[in-house]
C-alpha positions as CSV (number, residue, x, y, z in Angstrom):
1,G,94.5,84.2,76.2
2,D,97.0,82.8,79.1
3,L,96.3,84.9,82.2
4,L,99.5,86.1,83.9
5,P,99.4,85.0,87.8
6,A,102.1,87.4,88.7
7,D,104.1,90.7,88.0
8,G,107.4,90.3,86.4
9,V,110.0,91.6,83.9
10,L,110.3,89.9,80.4
11,I,113.7,88.5,79.8
12,Q,112.9,86.5,76.7
13,G,110.3,87.2,74.2
14,N,108.9,86.5,70.7
15,D,106.2,89.0,69.2
16,L,104.6,89.3,72.7
17,K,101.4,91.2,72.9
18,I,99.5,91.7,76.1
19,D,95.9,92.6,76.7
20,E,96.0,95.0,79.9
21,S,92.5,96.3,79.7
22,A,91.6,94.5,83.1
23,L,94.1,97.0,84.8
24,T,94.1,100.1,82.2
25,G,90.9,100.2,80.4
26,E,92.6,100.3,77.3
27,S,91.5,98.0,74.6
28,D,94.6,97.8,72.3
29,H,97.0,95.0,72.8
30,V,100.4,96.3,73.9
31,R,103.6,95.0,72.7
32,K,106.5,93.8,74.9
33,S,109.9,93.5,74.4
34,L,113.1,93.4,76.3
35,D,114.3,97.0,75.3
36,K,110.7,98.5,75.4
37,D,108.0,98.2,78.1
38,P,109.5,94.9,79.5
39,L,107.2,94.9,82.5
40,L,104.3,92.2,82.7
41,L,101.3,92.5,85.3
42,S,99.3,90.2,87.0
43,G,95.6,89.9,85.8
44,T,96.5,90.5,82.2
45,H,96.3,88.3,79.3
46,V,99.0,87.1,76.7
47,M,97.0,87.7,73.1
48,E,100.1,86.7,71.1
49,G,103.6,85.4,71.0
50,S,105.5,83.9,73.9
51,G,108.0,84.8,76.5
52,R,109.7,84.2,79.7
53,M,109.6,86.5,82.8
54,V,111.4,86.9,86.2
55,V,108.6,86.9,88.6
56,T,108.9,90.1,90.8
57,A,105.5,90.1,92.9
58,V,102.8,87.7,93.7
59,G,99.6,88.0,95.5
60,V,98.8,91.2,97.5
61,N,102.2,92.7,96.5
62,S,101.3,92.5,92.7
63,Q,99.8,95.7,90.9
64,S,96.2,93.9,90.7
65,G,96.8,92.8,94.3
66,I,97.5,96.2,95.7
67,I,94.5,97.7,93.5
68,F,92.3,95.0,95.2
69,T,93.5,95.5,98.6
70,L,92.8,99.2,98.1
71,L,89.4,98.7,96.9
72,G,88.8,96.4,99.7
73,A,90.0,99.1,102.1
74,A,87.8,101.9,100.5
75,G,84.9,99.4,100.9
76,D,85.9,98.9,104.6
77,D,85.9,102.6,105.2
78,E,82.4,103.2,103.6
79,D,81.0,100.4,105.6
80,D,82.3,101.4,108.9
81,G,81.0,104.7,108.5
82,K,77.4,103.4,107.9
83,D,78.0,101.4,110.9
84,R,78.6,104.4,113.2
85,K,75.7,106.6,111.7
86,G,73.1,103.8,112.1
């Protein structure tokens, strides 16, 4: 159940399964390997196995950071619109 703190590319793995439901809504665990689907995303959880990755993005530059930034921007637009009306 370790939380991945950053986006990265898998460089070494042993029967690695990731819970990506926080980002995709898919409840099935996703098997990650070097030759098939090596991308690991921040905000997801390691459910089985182990691995090493090269970090490619952190914070607001990660996939979860981009999503939160976009959600925040959408919320700001809605708030701005309410302020102008009232």
